SETIFI-277507 format. One record per residue (C-alpha): residue in three letters; x, y, z. Coordinates in nm, 2 decimals. Each point is the difference from the previous one (the first is absolute). Example, Ala and Ser with C-alpha at 12.3 -4.5 7.8 and 13.67 -1.06 7.14 Angstrom:
<pt><type>Ala</type><px>1.23</px><py>-0.45</py><pz>0.78</pz></pt>
<pt><type>Ser</type><px>0.14</px><py>0.34</py><pz>-0.07</pz></pt>
***
This chain:
<pt><type>Met</type><px>2.17</px><py>1.85</py><pz>10.30</pz></pt>
<pt><type>Pro</type><px>-0.04</px><py>0.02</py><pz>-0.38</pz></pt>
<pt><type>Ser</type><px>-0.06</px><py>0.35</py><pz>-0.15</pz></pt>
<pt><type>Arg</type><px>-0.35</px><py>0.07</py><pz>-0.15</pz></pt>
<pt><type>Ala</type><px>0.15</px><py>0.25</py><pz>-0.24</pz></pt>
<pt><type>Gly</type><px>-0.13</px><py>-0.06</py><pz>-0.35</pz></pt>
<pt><type>Arg</type><px>-0.29</px><py>-0.21</py><pz>0.10</pz></pt>
<pt><type>Pro</type><px>-0.34</px><py>0.08</py><pz>-0.14</pz></pt>
<pt><type>Arg</type><px>-0.26</px><py>0.16</py><pz>0.22</pz></pt>
<pt><type>Arg</type><px>-0.36</px><py>-0.06</py><pz>-0.10</pz></pt>
<pt><type>Ile</type><px>-0.28</px><py>0.25</py><pz>0.02</pz></pt>
<pt><type>Asp</type><px>-0.34</px><py>-0.17</py><pz>0.00</pz></pt>
<pt><type>Leu</type><px>-0.23</px><py>0.21</py><pz>-0.21</pz></pt>
<pt><type>Arg</type><px>-0.29</px><py>-0.22</py><pz>0.09</pz></pt>
<pt><type>Leu</type><px>0.00</px><py>0.18</py><pz>0.34</pz></pt>
<pt><type>Val</type><px>-0.05</px><py>0.34</py><pz>-0.17</pz></pt>
<pt><type>Arg</type><px>-0.36</px><py>0.11</py><pz>0.03</pz></pt>
<pt><type>Gly</type><px>0.04</px><py>0.36</py><pz>-0.13</pz></pt>
<pt><type>Val</type><px>0.22</px><py>0.21</py><pz>-0.22</pz></pt>
<pt><type>Val</type><px>0.00</px><py>0.38</py><pz>0.02</pz></pt>
<pt><type>Phe</type><px>0.11</px><py>0.19</py><pz>-0.31</pz></pt>
<pt><type>Asp</type><px>0.15</px><py>0.34</py><pz>-0.06</pz></pt>
<pt><type>Cys</type><px>-0.15</px><py>0.16</py><pz>-0.31</pz></pt>
<pt><type>Asp</type><px>0.27</px><py>0.21</py><pz>-0.18</pz></pt>
<pt><type>Gly</type><px>0.29</px><py>-0.21</py><pz>-0.12</pz></pt>
<pt><type>Val</type><px>-0.17</px><py>-0.33</py><pz>0.11</pz></pt>
<pt><type>Leu</type><px>-0.35</px><py>-0.03</py><pz>-0.13</pz></pt>
<pt><type>Phe</type><px>0.06</px><py>0.25</py><pz>-0.27</pz></pt>
<pt><type>Asp</type><px>0.29</px><py>0.17</py><pz>-0.18</pz></pt>
<pt><type>Ser</type><px>-0.12</px><py>0.35</py><pz>0.06</pz></pt>
<pt><type>Arg</type><px>0.32</px><py>0.20</py><pz>-0.03</pz></pt>
<pt><type>Asp</type><px>-0.12</px><py>0.15</py><pz>-0.33</pz></pt>
<pt><type>Val</type><px>-0.33</px><py>0.10</py><pz>0.13</pz></pt>
<pt><type>Asn</type><px>0.15</px><py>0.16</py><pz>0.31</pz></pt>
<pt><type>Arg</type><px>0.25</px><py>0.19</py><pz>-0.21</pz></pt>
<pt><type>His</type><px>-0.26</px><py>0.13</py><pz>-0.23</pz></pt>
<pt><type>Tyr</type><px>-0.23</px><py>0.10</py><pz>0.29</pz></pt>
<pt><type>Tyr</type><px>0.25</px><py>0.20</py><pz>0.19</pz></pt>
<pt><type>Asn</type><px>0.17</px><py>0.15</py><pz>-0.31</pz></pt>
<pt><type>His</type><px>-0.33</px><py>0.12</py><pz>-0.13</pz></pt>
<pt><type>Ile</type><px>-0.04</px><py>0.20</py><pz>0.32</pz></pt>
<pt><type>Leu</type><px>0.35</px><py>0.13</py><pz>-0.01</pz></pt>
<pt><type>Leu</type><px>-0.02</px><py>0.10</py><pz>-0.37</pz></pt>
<pt><type>Thr</type><px>-0.33</px><py>0.17</py><pz>0.05</pz></pt>
<pt><type>Leu</type><px>0.16</px><py>0.21</py><pz>0.27</pz></pt>
<pt><type>Gly</type><px>0.29</px><py>0.08</py><pz>-0.23</pz></pt>
<pt><type>Leu</type><px>0.25</px><py>-0.21</py><pz>0.19</pz></pt>
<pt><type>Glu</type><px>0.25</px><py>-0.26</py><pz>-0.12</pz></pt>
<pt><type>Pro</type><px>-0.09</px><py>-0.37</py><pz>0.00</pz></pt>
<pt><type>Met</type><px>0.09</px><py>-0.22</py><pz>0.29</pz></pt>
<pt><type>Ser</type><px>0.36</px><py>-0.10</py><pz>0.05</pz></pt>
<pt><type>Pro</type><px>0.08</px><py>-0.38</py><pz>0.02</pz></pt>
<pt><type>Glu</type><px>0.03</px><py>0.04</py><pz>0.38</pz></pt>
<pt><type>Asp</type><px>-0.34</px><py>0.17</py><pz>0.02</pz></pt>
<pt><type>Glu</type><px>-0.16</px><py>-0.27</py><pz>-0.21</pz></pt>
<pt><type>Glu</type><px>0.14</px><py>-0.27</py><pz>0.23</pz></pt>
<pt><type>Tyr</type><px>-0.13</px><py>0.19</py><pz>0.31</pz></pt>
<pt><type>Ala</type><px>-0.35</px><py>0.06</py><pz>-0.15</pz></pt>
<pt><type>Phe</type><px>-0.02</px><py>-0.37</py><pz>-0.10</pz></pt>
<pt><type>Met</type><px>0.04</px><py>-0.12</py><pz>0.36</pz></pt>
<pt><type>His</type><px>-0.18</px><py>0.27</py><pz>0.20</pz></pt>
<pt><type>Thr</type><px>-0.35</px><py>0.15</py><pz>0.02</pz></pt>
<pt><type>Val</type><px>-0.12</px><py>0.26</py><pz>-0.25</pz></pt>
<pt><type>Asp</type><px>0.00</px><py>0.26</py><pz>0.28</pz></pt>
<pt><type>Ala</type><px>0.36</px><py>-0.08</py><pz>0.09</pz></pt>
<pt><type>Ala</type><px>0.10</px><py>0.01</py><pz>-0.37</pz></pt>
<pt><type>Met</type><px>-0.17</px><py>0.33</py><pz>-0.06</pz></pt>
<pt><type>Ala</type><px>0.17</px><py>0.15</py><pz>0.31</pz></pt>
<pt><type>Arg</type><px>0.33</px><py>-0.10</py><pz>-0.14</pz></pt>
<pt><type>Ile</type><px>-0.03</px><py>0.10</py><pz>-0.37</pz></pt>
<pt><type>Ile</type><px>-0.22</px><py>0.32</py><pz>0.03</pz></pt>
<pt><type>Pro</type><px>0.15</px><py>0.32</py><pz>0.14</pz></pt>
<pt><type>Pro</type><px>-0.20</px><py>0.13</py><pz>0.30</pz></pt>
<pt><type>Asp</type><px>-0.12</px><py>0.31</py><pz>-0.18</pz></pt>
<pt><type>Leu</type><px>-0.15</px><py>-0.21</py><pz>-0.29</pz></pt>
<pt><type>Arg</type><px>-0.18</px><py>-0.27</py><pz>0.21</pz></pt>
<pt><type>Ala</type><px>-0.34</px><py>0.18</py><pz>0.00</pz></pt>
<pt><type>Arg</type><px>0.02</px><py>0.02</py><pz>-0.39</pz></pt>
<pt><type>Ala</type><px>0.11</px><py>-0.36</py><pz>-0.01</pz></pt>
<pt><type>Ala</type><px>-0.30</px><py>-0.11</py><pz>0.20</pz></pt>
<pt><type>Glu</type><px>-0.22</px><py>0.18</py><pz>-0.25</pz></pt>
<pt><type>Val</type><px>0.16</px><py>-0.18</py><pz>-0.28</pz></pt>
<pt><type>Gln</type><px>-0.05</px><py>-0.33</py><pz>0.18</pz></pt>
<pt><type>Gly</type><px>-0.36</px><py>0.09</py><pz>0.06</pz></pt>
<pt><type>His</type><px>-0.06</px><py>0.00</py><pz>-0.38</pz></pt>
<pt><type>Met</type><px>0.18</px><py>-0.33</py><pz>-0.06</pz></pt>
<pt><type>Thr</type><px>-0.15</px><py>-0.35</py><pz>0.03</pz></pt>
<pt><type>Tyr</type><px>0.20</px><py>-0.32</py><pz>0.03</pz></pt>
<pt><type>Asn</type><px>-0.21</px><py>-0.13</py><pz>-0.30</pz></pt>
<pt><type>Asp</type><px>0.21</px><py>0.23</py><pz>-0.21</pz></pt>
<pt><type>Phe</type><px>0.31</px><py>-0.21</py><pz>0.08</pz></pt>
<pt><type>Ile</type><px>-0.12</px><py>-0.34</py><pz>0.11</pz></pt>
<pt><type>Asp</type><px>0.05</px><py>-0.17</py><pz>-0.34</pz></pt>
<pt><type>Arg</type><px>0.37</px><py>0.06</py><pz>0.03</pz></pt>
<pt><type>Met</type><px>0.01</px><py>-0.25</py><pz>0.29</pz></pt>
<pt><type>Ile</type><px>0.13</px><py>-0.34</py><pz>-0.10</pz></pt>
<pt><type>Pro</type><px>-0.11</px><py>-0.31</py><pz>0.19</pz></pt>
<pt><type>Glu</type><px>0.30</px><py>-0.21</py><pz>0.11</pz></pt>
<pt><type>Pro</type><px>0.04</px><py>-0.31</py><pz>-0.22</pz></pt>
<pt><type>Gly</type><px>-0.17</px><py>-0.30</py><pz>0.15</pz></pt>
<pt><type>Leu</type><px>-0.22</px><py>0.22</py><pz>0.24</pz></pt>
<pt><type>Phe</type><px>-0.33</px><py>-0.14</py><pz>-0.12</pz></pt>
<pt><type>Glu</type><px>0.11</px><py>-0.36</py><pz>0.01</pz></pt>
<pt><type>Leu</type><px>0.15</px><py>0.04</py><pz>0.35</pz></pt>
<pt><type>Val</type><px>-0.31</px><py>0.15</py><pz>0.16</pz></pt>
<pt><type>Glu</type><px>-0.22</px><py>-0.26</py><pz>-0.16</pz></pt>
<pt><type>Asp</type><px>0.23</px><py>-0.27</py><pz>0.13</pz></pt>
<pt><type>Leu</type><px>0.02</px><py>0.14</py><pz>0.35</pz></pt>
<pt><type>Ala</type><px>-0.37</px><py>0.05</py><pz>0.02</pz></pt>
<pt><type>Gly</type><px>-0.05</px><py>-0.36</py><pz>-0.10</pz></pt>
<pt><type>Arg</type><px>0.23</px><py>-0.11</py><pz>0.28</pz></pt>
<pt><type>Gly</type><px>-0.19</px><py>0.20</py><pz>0.26</pz></pt>
<pt><type>Val</type><px>0.28</px><py>0.25</py><pz>0.05</pz></pt>
<pt><type>Arg</type><px>-0.13</px><py>0.34</py><pz>0.09</pz></pt>
<pt><type>Met</type><px>0.14</px><py>0.31</py><pz>-0.17</pz></pt>
<pt><type>Ala</type><px>0.01</px><py>0.36</py><pz>0.10</pz></pt>
<pt><type>Val</type><px>0.16</px><py>0.33</py><pz>-0.11</pz></pt>
<pt><type>Asn</type><px>0.20</px><py>0.23</py><pz>0.22</pz></pt>
<pt><type>Thr</type><px>0.12</px><py>0.31</py><pz>-0.20</pz></pt>
<pt><type>Asn</type><px>0.10</px><py>0.36</py><pz>0.04</pz></pt>
<pt><type>Arg</type><px>-0.24</px><py>0.09</py><pz>-0.28</pz></pt>
<pt><type>Lys</type><px>-0.27</px><py>0.23</py><pz>0.14</pz></pt>
<pt><type>Asn</type><px>-0.32</px><py>0.00</py><pz>-0.20</pz></pt>
<pt><type>Ser</type><px>0.06</px><py>-0.19</py><pz>-0.32</pz></pt>
<pt><type>Met</type><px>0.05</px><py>-0.36</py><pz>0.11</pz></pt>
<pt><type>Glu</type><px>-0.36</px><py>-0.11</py><pz>-0.02</pz></pt>
<pt><type>Leu</type><px>-0.03</px><py>0.16</py><pz>-0.35</pz></pt>
<pt><type>Val</type><px>0.31</px><py>-0.19</py><pz>-0.12</pz></pt>
<pt><type>Leu</type><px>-0.13</px><py>-0.34</py><pz>0.13</pz></pt>
<pt><type>Glu</type><px>-0.34</px><py>0.07</py><pz>-0.16</pz></pt>
<pt><type>Arg</type><px>0.16</px><py>0.10</py><pz>-0.34</pz></pt>
<pt><type>Phe</type><px>0.19</px><py>-0.33</py><pz>-0.01</pz></pt>
<pt><type>Ala</type><px>-0.29</px><py>-0.22</py><pz>0.13</pz></pt>
<pt><type>Leu</type><px>0.19</px><py>-0.09</py><pz>0.32</pz></pt>
<pt><type>Thr</type><px>-0.23</px><py>0.15</py><pz>0.26</pz></pt>
<pt><type>Gly</type><px>-0.13</px><py>-0.34</py><pz>0.13</pz></pt>
<pt><type>Tyr</type><px>0.34</px><py>-0.14</py><pz>0.07</pz></pt>
<pt><type>Phe</type><px>0.13</px><py>0.24</py><pz>0.26</pz></pt>
<pt><type>Asp</type><px>-0.15</px><py>0.07</py><pz>0.35</pz></pt>
<pt><type>Pro</type><px>0.08</px><py>0.22</py><pz>0.19</pz></pt>
<pt><type>Val</type><px>0.15</px><py>0.27</py><pz>-0.23</pz></pt>
<pt><type>Met</type><px>0.20</px><py>0.23</py><pz>0.23</pz></pt>
<pt><type>Thr</type><px>0.11</px><py>0.34</py><pz>-0.14</pz></pt>
<pt><type>Ala</type><px>0.16</px><py>0.31</py><pz>0.14</pz></pt>
<pt><type>Ala</type><px>-0.35</px><py>0.16</py><pz>0.01</pz></pt>
<pt><type>Lys</type><px>-0.12</px><py>-0.27</py><pz>0.24</pz></pt>
<pt><type>Val</type><px>0.27</px><py>0.02</py><pz>0.27</pz></pt>
<pt><type>Ala</type><px>0.13</px><py>0.27</py><pz>0.23</pz></pt>
<pt><type>Arg</type><px>0.36</px><py>-0.07</py><pz>-0.10</pz></pt>
<pt><type>Pro</type><px>0.10</px><py>-0.16</py><pz>-0.34</pz></pt>
<pt><type>Lys</type><px>0.28</px><py>-0.25</py><pz>-0.06</pz></pt>
<pt><type>Pro</type><px>0.25</px><py>-0.05</py><pz>0.15</pz></pt>
<pt><type>Asp</type><px>-0.23</px><py>0.03</py><pz>0.30</pz></pt>
<pt><type>Pro</type><px>-0.14</px><py>-0.35</py><pz>0.05</pz></pt>
<pt><type>Glu</type><px>-0.36</px><py>0.12</py><pz>0.06</pz></pt>
<pt><type>Gly</type><px>-0.14</px><py>-0.12</py><pz>-0.33</pz></pt>
<pt><type>Leu</type><px>0.17</px><py>-0.34</py><pz>0.01</pz></pt>
<pt><type>Arg</type><px>-0.11</px><py>-0.06</py><pz>0.36</pz></pt>
<pt><type>Arg</type><px>-0.36</px><py>0.08</py><pz>-0.09</pz></pt>
<pt><type>Ile</type><px>0.02</px><py>-0.27</py><pz>-0.27</pz></pt>
<pt><type>Val</type><px>0.13</px><py>-0.24</py><pz>0.25</pz></pt>
<pt><type>Glu</type><px>-0.29</px><py>0.08</py><pz>0.23</pz></pt>
<pt><type>Ala</type><px>-0.26</px><py>-0.02</py><pz>-0.28</pz></pt>
<pt><type>Trp</type><px>0.13</px><py>-0.34</py><pz>-0.10</pz></pt>
<pt><type>Gly</type><px>0.04</px><py>-0.14</py><pz>0.35</pz></pt>
<pt><type>Val</type><px>0.30</px><py>-0.20</py><pz>-0.10</pz></pt>
<pt><type>Gly</type><px>0.34</px><py>-0.01</py><pz>0.17</pz></pt>
<pt><type>Glu</type><px>0.27</px><py>0.22</py><pz>-0.14</pz></pt>
<pt><type>Gly</type><px>0.20</px><py>-0.31</py><pz>-0.08</pz></pt>
<pt><type>Ala</type><px>-0.28</px><py>-0.14</py><pz>-0.22</pz></pt>
<pt><type>Met</type><px>0.02</px><py>0.29</py><pz>-0.25</pz></pt>
<pt><type>Ala</type><px>0.26</px><py>0.20</py><pz>-0.19</pz></pt>
<pt><type>Tyr</type><px>0.03</px><py>0.35</py><pz>-0.15</pz></pt>
<pt><type>Leu</type><px>0.14</px><py>0.02</py><pz>-0.36</pz></pt>
<pt><type>Gly</type><px>0.16</px><py>0.34</py><pz>-0.06</pz></pt>
<pt><type>Asp</type><px>0.29</px><py>0.15</py><pz>-0.20</pz></pt>
<pt><type>Ser</type><px>0.15</px><py>0.28</py><pz>0.21</pz></pt>
<pt><type>Ser</type><px>0.17</px><py>0.08</py><pz>0.33</pz></pt>
<pt><type>Val</type><px>-0.32</px><py>0.16</py><pz>0.11</pz></pt>
<pt><type>Asp</type><px>-0.18</px><py>-0.33</py><pz>-0.04</pz></pt>
<pt><type>Gln</type><px>0.28</px><py>-0.18</py><pz>0.18</pz></pt>
<pt><type>Glu</type><px>-0.02</px><py>0.24</py><pz>0.30</pz></pt>
<pt><type>Thr</type><px>-0.37</px><py>-0.03</py><pz>0.01</pz></pt>
<pt><type>Thr</type><px>0.01</px><py>-0.38</py><pz>0.04</pz></pt>
<pt><type>Val</type><px>0.27</px><py>0.02</py><pz>0.26</pz></pt>
<pt><type>Arg</type><px>-0.21</px><py>0.23</py><pz>0.21</pz></pt>
<pt><type>Ala</type><px>-0.31</px><py>-0.21</py><pz>-0.05</pz></pt>
<pt><type>Gly</type><px>0.17</px><py>-0.33</py><pz>0.07</pz></pt>
<pt><type>Val</type><px>-0.11</px><py>-0.15</py><pz>-0.34</pz></pt>
<pt><type>Pro</type><px>0.23</px><py>-0.20</py><pz>-0.22</pz></pt>
<pt><type>Phe</type><px>0.13</px><py>0.20</py><pz>-0.30</pz></pt>
<pt><type>Trp</type><px>0.03</px><py>-0.13</py><pz>-0.35</pz></pt>
<pt><type>Ala</type><px>0.21</px><py>0.23</py><pz>-0.23</pz></pt>
<pt><type>Tyr</type><px>-0.12</px><py>0.04</py><pz>-0.36</pz></pt>
<pt><type>Arg</type><px>0.27</px><py>0.04</py><pz>-0.26</pz></pt>
<pt><type>Asn</type><px>0.23</px><py>0.17</py><pz>0.25</pz></pt>
<pt><type>Arg</type><px>0.28</px><py>-0.21</py><pz>0.14</pz></pt>
<pt><type>Gln</type><px>0.15</px><py>0.29</py><pz>0.19</pz></pt>
<pt><type>Leu</type><px>-0.27</px><py>-0.04</py><pz>0.26</pz></pt>
<pt><type>Ala</type><px>0.01</px><py>-0.24</py><pz>0.30</pz></pt>
<pt><type>Ala</type><px>-0.29</px><py>-0.24</py><pz>-0.04</pz></pt>
<pt><type>Gln</type><px>-0.12</px><py>-0.35</py><pz>0.08</pz></pt>
<pt><type>Leu</type><px>-0.05</px><py>-0.06</py><pz>-0.37</pz></pt>
<pt><type>His</type><px>0.13</px><py>0.18</py><pz>-0.31</pz></pt>
<pt><type>Val</type><px>-0.26</px><py>-0.02</py><pz>-0.28</pz></pt>
<pt><type>Asp</type><px>0.10</px><py>0.08</py><pz>-0.36</pz></pt>
<pt><type>Ser</type><px>-0.33</px><py>-0.06</py><pz>-0.17</pz></pt>
<pt><type>Phe</type><px>-0.36</px><py>-0.09</py><pz>0.06</pz></pt>
<pt><type>His</type><px>0.04</px><py>-0.30</py><pz>-0.22</pz></pt>
<pt><type>Glu</type><px>0.28</px><py>-0.12</py><pz>0.24</pz></pt>
<pt><type>Leu</type><px>-0.21</px><py>0.07</py><pz>0.31</pz></pt>
<pt><type>Arg</type><px>-0.30</px><py>-0.19</py><pz>-0.14</pz></pt>
<pt><type>Gln</type><px>0.23</px><py>-0.30</py><pz>-0.07</pz></pt>
<pt><type>Trp</type><px>0.12</px><py>0.00</py><pz>0.36</pz></pt>
<pt><type>Phe</type><px>-0.36</px><py>0.00</py><pz>0.12</pz></pt>
<pt><type>Glu</type><px>-0.08</px><py>-0.29</py><pz>-0.23</pz></pt>
<pt><type>Arg</type><px>0.30</px><py>-0.19</py><pz>0.13</pz></pt>
<pt><type>Gly</type><px>-0.10</px><py>0.09</py><pz>0.36</pz></pt>
<pt><type>Phe</type><px>0.34</px><py>0.11</py><pz>0.12</pz></pt>
<pt><type>Phe</type><px>0.31</px><py>0.20</py><pz>-0.07</pz></pt>
<pt><type>Glu</type><px>0.36</px><py>-0.10</py><pz>0.09</pz></pt>
<pt><type>Ile</type><px>0.27</px><py>0.25</py><pz>0.10</pz></pt>
<pt><type>Ile</type><px>0.36</px><py>-0.09</py><pz>0.01</pz></pt>
<pt><type>Asp</type><px>0.15</px><py>0.16</py><pz>0.31</pz></pt>
***
């Protein structure tokens, strides 16, 4: 029997009825804003800025988890006071929309493909969408403040599946981290990895322009 090795495998994107997006590292380049947000708190408390390892952790996890990691226990009450006097509006203009974002959401909306957000952000996601005139494209918007357990727990993603009423195979989750990958495995939703080829994924997407072109063509071929 001849081997199938090297033969193309086609993914029919015309069957995809919904795409769920992570926020940080996918919809937006927000490493700069995250860094400034947490370092502002640390410097106000007289502490050193975050290490590269702390920056990576804070980028992928909830604000509560990040604060628990970078703030010593005896300073957490003061840190909460500092946070209480900060607003995300002070930092939001440091967020950079991913190139091709606006064209992609327009294209998907025109094709009748639903879009949602599942993020470990807590209270700032709606503000970010409003600031960049993206509110009308994403529903539901699931955040760490709306679930009992944030990613990698699948609660938020499963609630999107239920809200949409589509099968898990008719949608995909676009994320950029191992946290996102684990979330999709636990939810049973196909995972598309964004600009991270170290992750196991159904698709590896290097740009929004590329993804839009695949949807225009209607399929994507993978060489196994």
